[in-house]
C-alpha positions, 0 to 999 in steps of 0.5 A: 530457520527461515521466516515466512516473511523472509521473501516478503521483506527481502528485495528481489536480487538486483535491486538497489539496497541503498535506503530510501526515505520519502519526505513528501506526505502525498508521495508517501501515501501514493507509495503505500498504495502502490505497495498494496497494488504491487502485492496483487499476484493476480494483476487485477484491472479492478485494483488498478482502477481503485488505485488510480481513483484514489490517487485522483480523488482523495484530499491528501493528493489535492494540488499534486499531479496524479500522473507524477505521483503514480510515476514517483511511487512506481519508481520508488517501488522499482528502487526498493523492490518489495512492498514492505521496504516501500512502506518502511521508506514512506512511513515517517512522512505520513502523519498519525492522523492520516494513517487510519484513512490511508489504511482503509484506502489500502484495504479498498485497493487490496479487496477490490477484486474480492480475492486476498492473495497471500502477498496481499494478506502479508501487506495487510498484516504489515500495514496493520502493525506499522500503522498501529491499527488494532486488530478489531478495527482492522477486521471490521474495516475489512468486513465493511469493504468486503460488503461494499465491493460486493455492490 
């Protein structure tokens, strides 16, 4: 029987199936944010703005050229073809202490337009598991960011 995650986990046909392993933490964080951005089926300008603002302003990206990080993350996404595979390629390079703050930034990108699409919901669930974020913390963070984005 097919799982509802089959489509989410499988790369589109024609993508490179060679495993990708991102080793630079800033590139890995940018890649995870790109996975969240690309999960939005609505192609929201507000999510794009939140993504670009995060890449330009967060401490993890200081000392890196934002345009090069964005280009690398986009290239990685095209190489692997799915949000889950991009997250898998990046996870090993992200330190434990970086994961919760990055999870919050991911939620911010996902929630900026006020709509959580089915694909974004799958990314939320996948990140929650990969980053080992407890359910209660994840839902509280989501509530706070929903309220923040209403302002």
